[in-house]
N, C-alpha and C positions, 0 to 999 in steps of 0.2 A: 526607573525600571531597570532591573539588573538583567543583563544579557550575557549568557555564557558563550564561550568560544564555539561550542558545538552548535548552538542556535545560529550564531552569526554565519558560520560556514554553511549550515543548512540553507539559510535564506539566500545567501549569495550564490551557492551552487544551484539551487532550484531556479533562481531568476535567470541565470545564464543557461541552465539546462533547458528551460521551457521555451526560450526564444526561438530556437530552430523548429520546435514542434508547432508553435503557433504560425510561424511563417510558412512551413510546409503545408499545413492544413489549409491555409488561405490560398496558397498557390495552386494546390491540387484540387481545390473546390470540394474538399471532402465534407460531407455532412453525414450525420447519422440519421438516415431516413427510416431504417427498420428498427422497430422496438419489439423485443421478444415479449411474448405473453407471460413468460415466467418472471416473477418478481425477483428471483435470485439473480438472473442474468442482468436485469435492469439495475440492480444494486451495484454490481461491478461496473457496468457501462456508465452509469450516471456518476459514480464516484471518480472515475478515472478519465472521463471525457476531457480532451479529445484523443487521449492515448488509447491505442488498440494494439493487438498483437502485431509485432513488427515495428512499432514506434520506438524511437530512441528518446531517452531522457538522459541528457548529459552523456556520460560515457557508458551507459547501460542500455540494453535493448530488451524490450518486453517480448518474451518468447511464448508465454501462455497466460491466460486469464481464467481463473476458476470461478465457478458459481458459488453461491453461498453454501457452505458445507460445515456442519458441526459448529455453527456460530461465527464463522469468519469467511472472508473472501481472500483467496490466495492469488498472488501475482508471482509468476516465474520470470526471472530476469537472467541475462548473461552479462558478464563484465568483459573488459577488453581481452582478458585471458581466455574467454570462452567458457569459463566455469559457470554452471547454472546454480542459482540460489533462489529461495522462495521468501516472500514477505507475506505474512498473514495480517490482514486488516481486521482488527477486533474492536469491540466497544471500549470506550475509555474507562479506565478503572483508577479512580482517585482515592480509593479507600486506603487506610493505613496498611502497610505491608504488601501493597500491590507490586508486582514485578515492574521494573522500570524499562519501558521500551526505548529503542534508539531514536524513535520519532513518534510524535503524537500531534493530534489536532484537538479542537474543542470537544469533539465527540468520538474520536477514534484513536486507538493505539496501534502502531505498526511494529510488529515483531519479526525478526529474522527467524525463519523456521529451521532452527539448527538442533531441534529436539532437546533443547536445554531447559525447557519449561520456564523461560524468562529469567534464568539464573546464570547462564553461561555468558562469557564475554562475547561481544559482537566484533566481527571482522570489520575494520574501519570503513573499507570501501563499500561493504554491504550496508552499513549504518548510514553512510552518506546517500546511498540509493533510497533508503527508507525515508530520509529527510526530504529528498527531492519529490518522492511520491506524496508525502504529506502536504507539500505545498500545492499539489494538484487537487488533492482531496479537500483541502481547506476552501477552495473556491466553489465546491458543490455540496458539501455536507449539510448545510442549513436548508437546502431545497431538495434533499434526497431522503426517501424513506429508508431509515437505517434499521427498521424492524427486522429482527432475526440475528443481528450482530450480538455477540456475547463477549464479556470480558475474557481474557486469557484464563483467569482462575476458574470462571464458570465453565468454560470449554473443557478444561482439564478435569474438573469435578464431574461434569455430566457426560462427557463424551470420551474421556481418557484415551482408550486405544484407537478411537476413530480420528483423533487429531493427528493427522499425518500430512505429509506434503501431497497436495492434490491440486492440480490445475487442469483437469479434464472434465 
């Protein structure tokens, strides 16, 4: 099995990043007792559990979680410098010519929402955040209804102007 430097850093970073989240959740006795009737909210909550708004994952903090919109779920994060950025969780696209995301799972692609349509270079720190989120998603994606997620190409084709940064 060939492992790239990017994959190795992602696995290592996510493992270290998730340890404090798991410990904090157990110590605080946090449970997710309320489940929204809206399948859109359930998708975001189920994919990212135990992460919620205010959770830290490594050196990033989740500042907003979006509902399913135009085929993706958006996560807004802030880095150590306080700069906000968005990660869109889309359906995985393995077709030839598909944009290469900075992180992916078996069923999802995670793109930095930099309005580059999957073609612009990724800021390294934001790409590492996407890899850390992918590790969380990997633990839930096989038991979560991903109906409604679209590939980035399908989102751009069908929703074009509606594919904007959205976490409200």
